[in-house]
C-alpha positions, -999 to 999 in steps of 0.1 A, spaced: -20 -331 -154 -57 -326 -151 -80 -355 -143 -118 -357 -148 -137 -374 -120 -174 -382 -121 -195 -380 -89 -213 -413 -82 -227 -407 -47 -231 -379 -21 -244 -381 15 -244 -359 46 -219 -365 74 -230 -337 97 -253 -307 93 -227 -290 71 -203 -317 60 -207 -341 30 -192 -374 19 -186 -374 -19 -177 -405 -39 -162 -403 -74 -149 -428 -99 -111 -433 -99 -95 -424 -132 -63 -441 -143 -32 -422 -133 -48 -404 -104 -24 -415 -77 -19 -403 -41 -8 -412 -6 -30 -412 24 -33 -376 37 -26 -359 4 -49 -335 -14 -58 -322 -48 -70 -289 -62 -103 -294 -80 -129 -273 -96 -164 -280 -108 -165 -289 -145 -192 -264 -155 -194 -229 -169 -183 -202 -145 -165 -226 -121 -136 -242 -139 -111 -215 -127 -123 -217 -91 -104 -246 -78 -99 -253 -41 -78 -280 -22 -96 -310 -9 -81 -341 8 -88 -376 -5 -102 -398 23 -103 -431 5 -76 -458 1 -53 -450 -27 -59 -484 -43 -97 -482 -41 -118 -482 -72 -134 -449 -61 -120 -416 -48 -137 -402 -17 -138 -368 -1 -153 -354 32 -160 -317 26 -174 -291 49 -198 -267 32 -197 -230 40 -231 -215 28 -220 -180 36 -190 -183 12 -196 -176 -24 -173 -205 -36 -169 -242 -43 -178 -254 -9 -211 -235 -10 -220 -256 -41 -213 -290 -25 -248 -297 -11 -262 -290 -46 -240 -316 -64 -256 -347 -78 -244 -380 -93 -231 -374 -128 -215 -341 -119 -179 -338 -129 -148 -322 -114 -114 -313 -128 -87 -324 -104 -49 -317 -105 -23 -342 -96 -24 -349 -58 3 -335 -35 7 -323 1 30 -325 30 7 -345 53 15 -382 47 19 -412 70 48 -409 94 37 -436 117 17 -435 149 14 -402 168 -8 -374 180 -32 -360 155 -42 -324 163 -71 -313 142 -96 -284 141 -129 -286 122 -124 -297 86 -87 -301 94 -96 -337 103 -98 -346 66 -61 -354 60 -61 -377 90 -91 -398 79 -71 -419 54 -40 -421 76 -59 -433 106 -79 -458 84 -45 -471 72 -32 -475 107 -64 -494 117 -60 -518 88 -24 -524 97 -31 -529 134 -12 -498 145 -20 -489 182 -13 -458 202 -26 -430 180 -41 -401 198 -67 -378 182 -73 -344 198 -101 -328 178 -112 -292 183 -147 -280 172 -171 -252 181 -200 -275 192 -206 -312 197 -228 -311 166 -198 -301 145 -176 -332 152 -170 -349 119 -172 -387 120 -175 -388 158 -189 -424 157 -160 -435 136 -133 -422 160 -152 -435 190 -151 -471 177 -118 -472 158 -93 -497 171 -59 -482 180 -69 -446 184 -79 -426 215 -101 -396 207 -104 -365 228 -129 -337 217 -124 -301 227 -153 -278 223 -149 -240 223 -184 -226 216 -208 -247 237 -205 -244 274 -228 -274 281 -207 -297 259 -203 -334 268 -166 -330 262 -137 -307 272 -148 -271 271 -121 -246 260 -93 -243 235 -63 -265 230 -32 -248 243 1 -256 259 -14 -264 294 -40 -287 279 -15 -306 259 7 -310 290 -23 -324 308 -35 -347 281 -1 -362 269 23 -382 290 48 -386 261 60 -358 239 86 -379 222 65 -388 192 51 -375 159 26 -347 160 3 -342 130 -13 -307 128 -41 -295 105 -67 -268 107 -72 -231 101 -40 -211 100 -44 -197 135 -49 -231 149 -18 -245 132 3 -216 144 -10 -220 180 -3 -258 180 31 -254 165 41 -227 190 26 -246 220 46 -278 210 77 -258 204 74 -243 240 71 -279 252 104 -287 235 89 -307 207 113 -305 178 104 -293 143 113 -328 129 85 -343 151 58 -321 135 40 -329 103 23 -297 91 6 -290 58 14 -253 55 51 -257 65 71 -232 85 
């Protein structure tokens, strides 16, 4: 089923990431972590849908997204900064493999943080403690919602920066050795989201550390 959502507000999150708020049409139901394919409801764009994750509470009166814009891509994300209240999108029924499986380690790269926003918000509301966020980005400036993670009850954030040698955080890339160093307990749930290469690397590193398939929550499957 296709749902029509109307944009009510848009605001920057980082230099290339935007927070979009839409009305919440009846029948548009989802779980924290799930996504929908949506397209701009205007000529030339209705057949150019892309997947985006809802970041708001499922029961809220609005539907929110945090979306990274890629100006060098001739596609939907390139259009995000130009959207304005009143613009409409056409969204399919939500779906997705990343849903809440309880506390755990959240491994994200770049815009791969978006499925975890609603899940970690849910954990904070429920008083869940012990979540660990390990978040990879190119530069300090790229970290999406850094202030939120730094102040969220129940979650310990670690930022790993690969493209800025003078970073305030860990410089390098997340790998097996880094995971061994950062984590004392591997007997827990691991959520993984990011570009395909990142997902594959995290899955392989965890497998090498004897983390079982059943402990991993991954959007693109196996």
